[in-house]
C-alpha positions as CSV (number, residue, x, y, z in Angstrom):
1,M,-42.0,-40.4,-4.6
2,K,-43.7,-37.0,-5.5
3,K,-42.7,-35.9,-8.9
4,F,-42.7,-31.9,-10.6
5,T,-44.4,-31.5,-13.2
6,G,-45.4,-28.6,-15.7
7,L,-44.3,-24.8,-14.4
8,K,-42.8,-26.1,-11.2
9,T,-40.8,-28.5,-12.8
10,R,-39.1,-25.8,-14.8
11,V,-38.6,-23.5,-11.9
12,F,-37.2,-26.1,-9.7
13,L,-34.6,-26.9,-12.7
14,I,-33.9,-23.1,-13.6
15,A,-33.3,-22.2,-9.8
16,F,-31.0,-26.1,-9.3
17,A,-29.2,-24.6,-12.7
18,F,-28.5,-20.9,-11.1
19,G,-27.6,-22.5,-7.6
20,F,-24.9,-24.4,-8.9
21,W,-23.5,-22.0,-11.6
22,L,-23.5,-19.6,-8.8
23,G,-21.6,-21.9,-6.2
24,C,-19.4,-22.7,-9.3
25,T,-18.5,-19.0,-9.8
26,K,-17.7,-18.4,-5.9
27,D,-15.5,-21.6,-6.3
28,N,-13.8,-20.2,-9.1
29,N,-13.2,-16.8,-7.8
30,K,-12.2,-18.2,-4.4
31,S,-9.7,-20.2,-6.1
32,E,-7.7,-17.3,-8.1
33,E,-7.2,-15.9,-4.7
34,L,-5.1,-19.1,-3.8
35,K,-1.4,-18.5,-4.4
36,E,1.2,-21.4,-3.6
37,I,4.6,-19.7,-2.1
38,V,7.6,-20.9,-0.3
39,N,7.4,-20.4,2.9
40,E,10.6,-19.6,5.2
41,E,11.2,-23.3,6.1
42,G,11.3,-24.0,2.2
43,E,7.9,-25.7,2.4
44,T,5.2,-25.0,0.1
45,E,2.0,-23.7,1.1
46,T,-1.4,-22.3,-0.3
47,V,-2.0,-18.9,1.2
48,D,-5.5,-16.8,0.7
49,T,-4.3,-13.2,-1.1
50,S,-7.5,-11.7,-0.7
51,V,-6.9,-10.6,2.7
52,N,-3.9,-8.6,1.4
53,K,-6.2,-7.2,-1.7
54,K,-8.6,-5.0,-0.3
55,S,-9.0,-1.2,-0.6
56,V,-6.2,1.2,1.0
57,G,-6.8,1.6,4.8
58,D,-8.8,-1.1,5.3
59,S,-5.8,-2.6,7.2
60,A,-5.1,0.9,9.2
61,N,-6.1,-0.7,12.6
62,D,-4.1,-3.9,12.1
63,L,-1.0,-2.1,11.1
64,L,-1.3,0.2,14.0
65,S,-2.3,-1.7,17.1
66,D,-1.0,-4.6,18.4
67,A,-4.4,-6.2,18.6
68,N,-4.5,-8.8,15.7
69,Y,-0.8,-9.1,14.3
70,N,1.7,-8.4,16.9
71,E,4.3,-8.8,14.2
72,L,5.0,-6.6,10.4
73,K,6.9,-7.9,8.0
74,L,7.9,-5.7,4.7
75,E,8.7,-7.0,1.5
76,V,10.2,-4.4,-0.7
77,F,11.5,-4.9,-4.2
78,Y,13.4,-2.3,-6.4
79,V,14.4,-2.6,-10.0
80,K,18.3,-2.7,-10.1
81,G,19.6,1.0,-10.6
82,F,16.5,2.1,-8.8
83,E,17.5,1.0,-4.8
84,P,16.4,3.6,-2.0
85,E,19.2,5.1,-0.2
86,N,20.4,3.2,2.8
87,A,19.5,6.0,5.1
88,T,16.2,6.3,3.6
89,I,15.5,2.6,4.6
90,E,16.7,3.2,8.1
91,N,14.5,6.4,8.2
92,F,11.4,4.5,7.1
93,E,12.1,1.9,10.2
94,N,12.5,4.6,12.5
95,F,9.2,5.8,11.4
96,L,7.4,2.5,11.4
97,N,8.6,2.0,14.9
98,S,7.4,5.4,16.1
99,R,3.7,5.0,15.2
100,L,3.1,1.3,15.1
101,H,2.5,-1.2,18.0
102,K,4.3,-4.3,17.2
103,S,5.5,-6.1,19.8
104,Q,7.2,-8.9,17.9
105,G,8.7,-6.5,15.9
106,I,9.4,-4.9,12.4
107,S,11.1,-6.0,9.5
108,I,12.2,-4.9,6.1
109,E,13.5,-7.1,3.4
110,M,14.9,-5.8,0.2
111,K,14.9,-7.4,-3.1
112,P,16.2,-6.9,-6.2
113,M,14.4,-7.5,-9.4
114,A,15.6,-7.3,-13.3
115,Y,15.1,-4.0,-15.3
116,Q,11.4,-3.7,-16.4
117,G,12.2,-1.2,-19.2
118,K,8.9,0.3,-19.3
119,E,8.6,4.2,-19.8
120,T,4.9,4.2,-17.8
121,Y,3.1,1.8,-15.4
122,T,-0.6,2.0,-14.8
123,T,-2.1,0.8,-11.5
124,Q,-3.4,-2.6,-13.4
125,E,0.2,-3.3,-14.4
126,I,1.5,-2.5,-10.8
127,R,-0.7,-4.7,-9.3
128,A,-0.2,-7.5,-11.7
129,L,3.4,-7.1,-11.2
130,E,3.1,-7.5,-7.6
131,D,0.8,-10.8,-7.9
132,S,3.3,-12.2,-9.9
133,I,5.9,-11.5,-7.2
134,R,5.0,-11.2,-4.1
135,T,5.8,-14.1,-1.3
136,L,4.7,-12.6,1.8
137,Y,1.0,-12.8,3.0
138,N,-0.8,-12.3,6.5
139,E,-0.4,-15.7,8.4
140,D,-1.3,-16.1,11.8
141,K,-0.2,-13.2,14.0
142,S,2.2,-11.7,11.4
143,L,0.9,-9.0,9.0
144,A,2.9,-8.7,5.7
145,V,3.1,-5.3,3.4
146,F,4.4,-5.2,-0.2
147,G,6.3,-2.3,-1.7
148,I,8.3,-1.8,-4.6
149,F,10.4,0.9,-6.1
150,L,10.1,1.5,-10.3
151,D,11.6,2.5,-13.1
152,G,9.7,4.5,-15.4
153,E,6.6,6.7,-14.7
154,Y,3.0,6.6,-13.8
155,A,0.8,6.6,-16.4
156,E,-1.4,8.9,-14.9
157,N,1.0,12.1,-15.1
158,T,0.2,15.5,-16.1
159,E,2.2,18.2,-17.3
160,N,1.2,19.9,-13.7
161,G,2.1,17.1,-11.7
162,S,4.6,14.0,-11.5
163,V,3.4,11.6,-9.2
164,L,5.9,10.2,-7.1
165,G,4.5,7.3,-5.4
166,I,0.9,5.9,-4.6
167,A,-0.7,3.2,-2.1
168,Y,-3.2,1.0,-4.0
169,R,-4.1,-1.6,-2.1
170,N,-4.6,-2.2,1.7
171,T,-0.8,-3.5,2.7
172,S,0.3,-2.2,-1.0
173,F,2.5,0.9,-2.1
174,V,4.6,1.8,-5.3
175,I,7.4,4.3,-5.3
176,F,8.4,5.6,-9.1
177,E,12.1,5.9,-8.1
178,E,13.3,7.0,-11.5
179,T,10.7,10.2,-11.1
180,V,11.7,10.7,-7.6
181,Q,15.6,10.7,-8.7
182,S,14.9,13.2,-11.2
183,F,13.9,15.9,-8.6
184,S,17.0,15.1,-6.5
185,G,20.1,17.2,-7.0
186,Q,18.3,20.4,-7.8
187,T,20.4,23.7,-6.6
188,F,19.4,24.4,-2.9
189,G,16.8,21.7,-3.2
190,P,16.4,18.6,-0.8
191,S,18.6,15.3,-0.8
192,L,17.5,12.0,-2.7
193,E,17.3,10.9,0.8
194,V,14.9,13.6,2.1
195,L,12.8,13.1,-0.9
196,E,12.5,9.4,-0.5
197,S,11.9,9.3,3.0
198,T,8.7,11.7,2.6
199,V,7.3,10.2,-0.5
200,L,7.6,6.6,1.5
201,N,5.9,7.7,4.8
202,H,3.7,9.4,3.0
203,E,2.3,7.0,1.5
204,F,2.6,4.5,4.3
205,G,0.7,6.9,5.8
206,H,-2.3,6.2,3.4
207,L,-1.7,2.5,4.5
208,L,-2.4,3.7,7.6
209,G,-5.8,5.2,6.9
210,M,-4.9,8.8,6.2
211,V,-6.8,11.1,6.0
212,N,-10.5,9.7,7.0
213,A,-9.5,6.8,5.1
214,G,-9.7,4.0,7.4
215,T,-8.9,6.0,10.3
216,P,-11.6,8.6,11.6
217,M,-10.8,11.9,12.2
218,Q,-11.1,13.3,15.6
219,T,-11.2,16.5,14.7
220,S,-11.8,18.0,11.2
221,H,-8.8,18.5,8.8
222,Q,-9.4,16.8,5.6
223,D,-8.3,18.5,2.5
224,E,-11.4,17.5,0.4
225,E,-10.6,19.3,-2.7
226,H,-7.6,16.9,-2.5
227,G,-8.8,13.7,-1.6
228,R,-7.8,11.8,1.1
229,H,-5.1,14.7,2.8
230,C,-4.4,17.0,5.5
231,S,-5.5,20.7,5.2
232,D,-2.2,21.4,7.3
233,D,0.8,22.5,4.6
234,N,3.4,21.4,7.1
235,C,2.1,18.0,7.6
236,L,3.4,14.8,5.8
237,M,-0.1,14.3,4.7
238,Y,-0.2,17.3,2.9
239,W,-1.2,16.7,-0.7
240,T,2.2,18.1,-2.2
241,A,4.1,15.3,-1.2
242,E,2.8,13.0,-4.1
243,T,4.0,15.3,-6.8
244,G,7.5,16.4,-7.4
245,E,6.5,19.6,-8.2
246,G,4.9,20.3,-5.0
247,L,7.1,18.1,-2.9
248,I,10.3,20.3,-4.1
249,N,8.2,23.7,-2.6
250,M,7.2,21.6,0.3
251,L,10.7,20.8,1.8
252,S,12.3,24.2,1.2
253,G,14.0,23.5,5.1
254,G,15.6,20.3,3.8
255,S,13.8,17.9,6.6
256,I,11.5,15.2,6.5
257,P,7.8,16.5,7.5
258,E,6.1,14.5,10.5
259,F,2.1,14.3,11.4
260,D,0.8,16.9,12.4
261,S,-1.0,17.3,15.6
262,Q,-4.2,16.3,14.1
263,C,-3.1,13.5,12.3
264,L,-1.3,12.1,15.2
265,A,-4.6,12.5,17.1
266,D,-6.3,10.3,14.6
267,L,-3.4,7.3,14.2
268,Q,-3.5,7.0,18.2
269,A,-7.2,6.7,18.5
270,N,-7.1,4.3,16.1
271,G,-4.7,2.2,17.9
272,G,-1.1,3.6,17.0
273,K,1.4,5.6,19.1
């Protein structure tokens, strides 16, 4: 057997050690994405959570079309005392059925959780909270989405804007329900149902890749000054739908905004209704 000597020996050992370290690193990262859950049959199984931890809009086509996933399951948690209106969830279900192709159906399961007692939440804290309580992940032909209605407010609120909700992963969104409730009940203002429904539909619109964030535009209508939003101020995806101050003015008519024709064309071209 030929022996390695001198420089060749050192190069070989360094390369071998690096390869071994790299292999261990990949395995460790992979193991962090594996989670044991109890399935609907009451059995414990290991799932790969990485498919539900991608960027917002990455699952737009999977949500809209029936090609890869023909069923959608939503797991929506809420802090006790900050549960959305029943009518809001009914509106949301109608919204989903009107835009998504899911031949095996769409289901929404509401789950209460303990009062968190936090005044503010960062995106990192919300992700960590999701990781600790989420039980549904993509499996076979079933696509899973996680949502949560929280007490407290978004840590990045400013004097000029109170954020009502954000989409923060490809299948995850949060509604800051305490903030939403604080804007309801104003004289001549929209009802809590309309406020909740608008914010909820808007954030799910981001999961559907709107605007120009996973669902390609058919015509130019992105309000680049305000990120991934529509330039039509009557559209559901107009940027003011994310802030309480802006939404109150946007909902002067008291009805839930819908996608404008340009956003609808985008969604339909990417597999939606």
